[in-house]
Structure formats: C-alpha cells, structure tokens
C-alpha positions in Angstrom: -19.8 -125.1 -11.5 -20.7 -128.6 -12.7 -21.9 -127.9 -16.3 -23.3 -131.4 -17.0 -25.5 -131.4 -13.9 -26.9 -127.9 -14.5 -27.8 -128.9 -18.1 -29.3 -132.2 -16.9 -31.5 -130.2 -14.4 -32.7 -128.0 -17.3 -33.6 -131.1 -19.3 -35.4 -132.5 -16.3 -37.4 -129.2 -16.0 -38.4 -129.5 -19.6 -39.5 -133.1 -19.2 -41.5 -132.2 -16.1 -43.3 -129.4 -18.0 -41.8 -126.7 -15.7 -39.8 -124.8 -18.2 -40.5 -121.9 -20.5 -38.0 -121.2 -23.3 -37.4 -118.3 -25.7 -37.1 -114.6 -24.9 -40.7 -113.6 -25.7 -42.3 -116.4 -23.7 -39.9 -115.8 -20.8 -40.8 -112.1 -20.8 -44.5 -113.0 -20.8 -44.0 -115.4 -17.9 -42.1 -112.8 -15.9 -44.9 -110.4 -16.4 -47.6 -112.9 -15.5 -49.1 -113.7 -12.1 -47.2 -117.1 -12.1 -43.6 -115.9 -12.3 -40.6 -118.1 -13.1 -38.5 -119.0 -10.1 -35.3 -118.6 -12.1 -34.3 -117.3 -15.6 -31.1 -118.5 -17.3 -29.8 -116.4 -20.1 -27.3 -117.8 -22.7 -23.9 -116.2 -22.8 -24.3 -115.7 -26.6 -27.6 -113.9 -26.4 -27.7 -110.4 -27.9 -27.2 -107.4 -25.7 -30.7 -106.3 -26.4 -32.1 -109.7 -25.3 -30.0 -109.7 -22.1 -31.1 -106.2 -21.2 -34.8 -106.8 -21.9 -34.7 -109.9 -19.7 -32.6 -108.5 -16.9 -34.7 -105.3 -16.7 -37.9 -107.4 -16.5 -36.4 -109.7 -13.9 -35.3 -106.9 -11.7 -38.6 -105.0 -12.0 -40.7 -108.1 -11.2 -38.3 -109.5 -8.6 -37.4 -112.7 -10.5 -34.0 -114.2 -10.0 -31.8 -114.5 -13.1 -28.4 -115.8 -14.1 -26.3 -114.8 -17.1 -24.7 -118.2 -17.9 -21.7 -119.2 -20.0 -23.9 -121.8 -21.8 -24.6 -121.1 -25.5 -28.0 -121.1 -27.1 -27.1 -124.3 -28.9 -26.3 -126.0 -25.6 -29.7 -125.0 -24.2 -31.4 -126.2 -27.4 -29.7 -129.6 -27.3 -30.6 -130.0 -23.7 -34.3 -129.4 -24.2 -34.5 -131.2 -27.6 -34.9 -128.2 -29.9 -33.2 -127.8 -33.3 -32.9 -124.0 -33.1 -30.8 -121.9 -30.6 -32.6 -121.1 -27.3 -31.2 -118.0 -25.7 -33.4 -118.1 -22.5 -34.9 -120.7 -20.3 -37.2 -119.9 -17.4 -37.6 -122.5 -14.6 -41.1 -122.4 -13.2 -40.6 -124.8 -10.3 -39.0 -123.5 -7.1 -37.4 -126.8 -6.1 -35.8 -127.2 -9.5 -34.7 -123.6 -9.5 -33.0 -124.0 -6.1 -31.2 -127.1 -7.2 -29.9 -125.3 -10.3 -28.7 -122.3 -8.3 -26.9 -124.7 -5.8 -25.2 -126.4 -8.7 -24.2 -123.1 -10.3 -22.7 -121.9 -7.0 -20.8 -125.1 -6.3 -17.1 -124.5 -7.0 
C-alpha cells in the first residue's frame, strides 16, 4: 500500500467537498439516502467506534476499510487540529481510486 498516495486522495476528497469526517457524521451519512462510497476507520479508533461503524456499514451495504492510519494522520491530511477517527468518501470515483491504492502491493 502506498501510504502517501492514499492520504493525498483523502486530502483531495476533502478539498473537493466529497468527504465526511468524524464518527457521528459518518454514521449519519451511512444511514442517509446518499450513502458514502467508502468509509475509512483509523487504526487507533476505539473498539466501540469501530464496531458501531462496521455494523452500520454492513447493515447498509457500505464498503469500509480498517486502516493502519492514525487519527492524527487523518486530521493532518484534511487540515484539522483534532484527531479524526473516521473519514467517509462520498464520491464513487475517489473511493475506487483509494481502494485500488490500498490494494496495491
């Protein structure tokens, strides 16, 4: 996995207005009629946060990935000063690109 390119794509998603961040906003987006195309969960998110998001994604058929990125890496990438444990990509093209980069050896 090319870490820099995945983080760059997350930053691009933020600049394009196609990103929702934070556990509560991500859960709301997952339950809405306009679902995220991909949910990325920080490796240092709490077990409760991971379970809540994974259960919601499974129930609503939203693709998700538990990443090795930390909340501070997500935060730095999207320009926030607080840890961000979850980012949800709302654009299908950006989500596919991120998945491809994650799956690259």
